[in-house]
C-alpha positions, 0 to 999 in steps of 0.5 A, a space after each residue: 500500500 505505502 512504502 517509504 524508503 530513505 526519506 530525507 526532509 529539511 526546512 531550509 538548512 535544518 534537516 529533520 528526517 534522516 532516512 525515514 523508512 516504514 511500510 503500511 500494507 493493505 488493510 493494516 493499521 500502523 503507527 508512528 510513535 515517538 516524543 514531540 519533535 522527532 519528525 512524525 508530523 514532518 514525515 506526514 507532511 512529506 508523504 502528502 507533498 506539503 513539504 517536498 523531501 530532499 531525497 528518498 522514495 514514497 511509493 503508493 502501490 507501484 508509483 513513486 509519489 515523492 515530490 508530487 503536489 498535495 492535490 495530486 497525492 490526495 487524488 491518488 488515494 491518501 486521506 489526511 486527518 491533519 494535526 489541529 483538524 483544520 476544518 473549514 470554520 466558515 462552512 457548515 458540517 455538511 458543506 465540509 463533508 461534500 466539499 471533499 467527496 470523491 469516489 475516484 476508484 469507483 468503489 461499489 460501496 463508497 463513503 457517502 454523506 448518509 454513511 458518514 452521518 451513520 458513522 458519526 451521529 453527532 455530525 448528523 445532529 450538527 450538520 447545519 452548524 458552522 465548523 467553528 461552532 463545533 466542540 473539539 471532539 466534533 471537529 475531529 469527527 468532522 475531520 475524519 468524516 471529511 477524509 473518509 468522503 474522499 474514499 481513501 486507499 490509506 487514511 492518515 491521522 496525525 495526533 488522532 486524539 490530541 486535546 480531546 476529553 477521555 470519553 471522546 477519545 474512547 469514541 474516536 478509538 472505537 471508530 478506528 477499530 470499526 474502520 480497521 474491521 472494514 479493511 481500511 488501511 490506516 497510518 496513525 500518530 498519537 501519544 496514547 500507547 495503550 490505545 495504539 497497542 490495542 488497535 494497531 498491527 505494527 508500530 514504528 518508533 521514531 527518534 531524531 528523524 529515523 526509525 529506531 524500532 519496529 515491531 508488533 503490538 505484542 512485542 511492544 506491550 512486552 517491552 516496558 523498558 523500550 516504552 520508557 526509553 523512547 515514549 516516556 515523558 
């Protein structure tokens, strides 16, 4: 599905990624984990074409998408739920959702407005409200729904539950488990190690712009010292 190899990205003279490499298979849930400032969001921005990489490959299927403009990458099947949600504040919930709607792969059962409303009933209740009238949790649901309306091959969530109340976090994790059950490939970044271990198939730990460990959920759960070394505050 997605294969990143030897990725090097810099902001001007300041290099952030030093050979990032990881893979996401079809139907897999994979995480990028690590402390703040280690390059996780820069990795996402590189994949999405927001910050063009200096070197390396980003293969979506058999196609190298490194350096393509963001709109072309999105059209090829990457759906982003960005850090900070970034919904359109001056559009209604419904307008936010239909603005991104597409079914470029001609799926027989695509994500549609009714399906998103069924998935997130709170959005159906708030569909006439403006984006800036929603709570943080509702905005995150809207950001996920907007990405699903593009019918992505791979869904990418950057800081999936950051700043959300515990009950809303549980609702977001439940939604991601349901998406996994339906075969949606997902790349997720978050700091909730316990929830990620319960959700994901595989994990990559990022330290100073490179992967320093990768493994399965049982392997990560069993290595408390590793969690403390790379993920503890």
